[in-house]
N, C-alpha and C positions, 0 to 999 in steps of 0.2 A: 303419474302412470296410468292410473285407471282412466283418465280422460283420453289418453292416446289409445289405450286398448278399446274403449267404448267407440272412439271414432274409426278405428280400424275395422270393427265390427260392422259399423254403418256402411263403410265403403266396400266391404267384402260383400254384404248383403245386396248392396245397391248394384254391384257389378253382375249379380244373377237375374237382373230385371230384364225381361224379354221386351222386343219391339220398343214402341214408343207411346203406349197407352199411359193414361193418367194414374198416378200412384202417390202414395205417401207412406212412410215407413219411419220407425223410431228404433234405431238400435240401443238408444239409451234407456228405452222403456224395457228391452228385452234383457239388457247386460246385468241388472241387479238380481234378477231371477236366475240367470246362468251362474252368477257368483254364489248365490244360496245354494242352488243345487250341487255346484262343485265342492262347496264346503261339507255336504252330507254325503258325497258319494265315496265309492272306492274302486279299486282297480282301473281298468282302461277308461271306464266312464269318467271317473275323476280326472285322470289325465287329459281327456279331450276337453271336458268343460273348463278346467283351469288353464288350458292353453289359450282359450278364447276370453275368459274372464277370472283372471288370477286373483284379483283383490276387489274388495267391494268399492262401489261408486257413490260418492256423496253427491246427492243432486243439489242444485243451487236452492237457496230460500225462495227465489221467485217462481220455482216451479212446483205446482201442486202435484205431490206424489203420494201413493199409498201402496201397501202391500197386504194381501189377505190370503188366508188358507181355510179351506173348508175340507173336513174330513168326515168320512163315515163313521157311524157309531162303531166303537170296538177297535179302531185302528190304534195299535199301541205306539203313539207318538213318543218321541224323545222329548224331555223338558224344554230344550231350545225351540223345537218346532210347534209345541203346545202354546207357547207365547204368541205365535202368529195366527192362531185359530180365530176366525171372524165368525164362524158358525158351523152348524152341523150340515153334512152333504146329504141331501136326500133327493128324491124324484122331482121335487119342486125346485125349479131354477129361478123362480122369482127372487129370492134373496140375493143371488148372484147378479142378476141383470140389474137390481136396485142399486147394488154396491157399484157396479160399473157405471151406472148413470149419476149417482151421487158423487163419485170420485172425480167425475170428469166435467161436472157442471152441465150434465144432460147431453154432451157431445157425443158419447158413445152409449147408446142406450141398452146394449145387452152384452154380456159375455161372450167372447167369440169362439167358445168351442161348445160341442154337444157333451152332454153328460151321459155316458153309457153306463149299463148295469154293472160293469166291471170297473168303473171308475172309483177308486179308492179316495183319492184326493184331488182337489183342484188348488193349484197355486196361481194367484193373479197378481199383476201389477198393473197400476194406473199412472199415468203421466199427463199432465194438462198445462198448457201456457196460455196467458191472455195478456197481450201487450198493446198499448196505445202508442201511435207513432209520435216521435218527438216533434216532427213536421208533417202535418196531415197532407193528403193528396187531395186534388181537385177532381171531381167526377165530370165525365163528359164522353160523348160518342168517340170511338176509336176506330176509323175504317181501315181496312187492311187491303192493299192494293196488289201483293203478290204472295207467294209461298203457300203453304197448306191452308191458311185461313183466308186466302184471296177471295175478295168479294164480300166478306163478312164485316158487320158493323157491331163492334164490340162494346161493352161496358168499360170504357177506359178510365184509367187514373193516371194522373200526370203531376208533376212538380218541377219547378225551375229553380236553379242555384247560380250564384256567380262563380263558383269555384267547382273543380271536379271531385270535392270531398265524397269518399264512398264509392266513387267509380274507377274501375281498374281493369286492366288486361293481364291475364296469366297464360303463359306459354306451358302447356302440359303435354302428356304423353297421348291425350285424346285430341290434341290441337289446340288452338287459341280460344280462351274463354273470356268473355266480358262478365265481370262481376259487379253488381250494383247492392251495395249494403244499405238497407234501410234501418235506421236506428229506432229502437223503442225508446219510450220515455224512461223505462227502468234499465236492467241490465241484459236485455235480450235484443238481438238483432235479427233480420231476416236478409240473407244474401241470395239475390236473384242471379241466375247462371244462365247464359246462352252461348252456345257453340256454333261450329260450322253447320251448315244445312246438312240434314241426313244423319247426324250424331244423336243417338238415343240416350236415354237415361243410364243404361248399363255402362256406357263409356263416360258421359260427362259428369255424373254425380260422384263417382268415386274421385275423378280428377279435381272436382271441385272441394272435396273434403280435404284433399292433399293440399290444395292451393290457396284457399280462402284467407288464410292467415298471413301470407306474405306475397300478395300479388304485385304486378309492376305498374308502372305509370299507364293511364288510359290511352290507348292508341287510335287514332282515326280510323285504321283499318281492321279494328276489332270486330268481332261478330256483333251484329245489331247496331253498330255505330254508323251515324250519318252526320255530315256537315252541311249546314245549310246557310246561306246569307240571311241575316235577321236584323230588324231594327232593335231586337232585344237580345244582344249577344249573351253568351253564358252557356249553361248545360241544362239539358232538360232530359228527364226520365219519363218514360211512358211505358205502361203495360195495362193488361186487362185485369179486372177483378177475378178472383177464382175461388172455387171451393172443390177440394179434391177429396175423395174417400177411397179407402181400400181394405181389403181383407186378405191376410197372408197366412198360408199354412207353413209354419216354420219347418215342419218335418220334411217338406219337399226338397229343402235344401239343408238337411241335418247336418252335414259337415261344416256348413258355415257357423253353426251354433254350438258346435261340439257336442252334438246330441245323437250321433250315429249309434255309438254303444249303448247309450242311456235309453234308447228306445227299443232295443233288443229285449223281448220279454222272455227270452229263454232262461233268465236268471234274474236275481235282484240286484240292484246297483246303489242303492241309497240306505246303508245301514244307520247313517247319521239322522234320519227322518222317523223311521219306525222300525220296530223289531219284528218286521215281516218283509218278504222279498218285493220290491217295488221297482217298475220301470215306467218311463215316459211313454204315454199311449196316445197324446194328442199335444199340440203346441200351436198356438195361432195369436195373431194380433189384428185388431180392428184399429184403423187410425182414420184421422180426418183433419184437414187443415183449411182455413179460410183467411184470405187477404182481402182487405176493404180499404176505403179511403181513410178510415180512423185507426185500423190497427190490424192485428193479426192474431187468431185463436188456432190452437191446435190440441189434439188429444189422442191418446193411444191406451188401449187396454190389452195387455199381453197375458195369455192364460196357458197353463200347463195342466193337461190331465195325466194324472199318475195312477197306474193300474198295478194289480198284482203281477209279479214277474215269474214265469217259469223262465304517352307522346306530349307536344307542346302545341297549344292553341292561341290564335290571336284574339282579341276582343271584338273583331268585326264578325264573327262567326258564331253561331248557334251550333253547338255540338249535341246531337240527340242520340240517346241511347233508348232503342225501342225494343220491346220484347213482343214481337207481332207474329211470331211462330212458336212452336212448341219449345218449352224451356224448363229449366229446374230451379229448385230453391232449397236452401238450408236454413233452418231455425237454430240460432247459436247463442250460447251463453257467453256474452262479451268478454268477461274477465278470464275465464278458464279455457275458452276455445271449445267447450263441449258442443258437439252437434246433437241437438235434442230431436230434431225431425229433418228428413230429406224427402224430397218429393219432385214430381214432375207434372207440368201442366199441359194437357192435351186438348181439353175443352173448355176455354174460358167462358165467362158469361157474356151472352148477347145483350147489347144495347136495348133490345126490344123489351128486355125484362125490366128496364128503368124508365121512369116517366121522364119526358122532355123537361128542361129547367122551367119553361113557362106553363107546364101543366101541373108542377109540384105543388 
């Protein structure tokens, strides 16, 4: 139940993404904090938070996760929340930044919110994954001949297979999607997603979250799919290396996270945290994801500031699935289907940044 709810949060958040700029987000990184806040809230704030995150979320053992709380001296915390305290909240943000860095293996170097004079508490959650591919990719230049990346020479990754395992087409409300599931050596997968030209992340990522567990057979007319005559028949997957970073203000879409009432500082909303009126004054996430020939790494730190409240293919053909224009991705826990990260690649790495094989 909590996996379904967390995925629903990821899809709803992704649906708010504007345009087609590069981004990465983790609904699974926000959900546990919303569940904690919902359990400590009362009134309409509790109703809204629990509608989004009604039950705790057990993160997989393969995911590095942490929760920390920093409180000003004198905040009368309840016993349950005293157990979460990682340190004293002062004007020095150094301890918070070190916690963010240490909890994500250095991928997120700083806590993503500002500490204001009226900030009474900071509640933070960190989530990080690092998986090696079960089958590595080959590096090489990837020229692009059409579309938004036309004329560019990208740092390409490719691999070939005799069967279409992991390749699929899904018919969705956002149109057809081609999905390529890249399996990690552990229990984590990355699902690459490409749709019809002109479709951005706000449409394709929610559709992918809904479709990735039960897609259909790969079709030759699917987005990004090409069929070529080849002396080496089979299936080929090609995409560029990428690193995507993003910072998100969760209160810009407070209704998605059940935070609209909780952010109203005209009264307190969290009697389960402390014996003083409290309201959410800031909520933000910083996230990063990197896809290379060897594997995938991603991390997110989410923080809340809390202030006082007033088809069929013959063997004679090579079927190529090519991600040569902006595309999306999901990082997924294979056994449960929990979507840990969702993102959009708009600026892949150029090949100029890589040495030619004969120069390496």
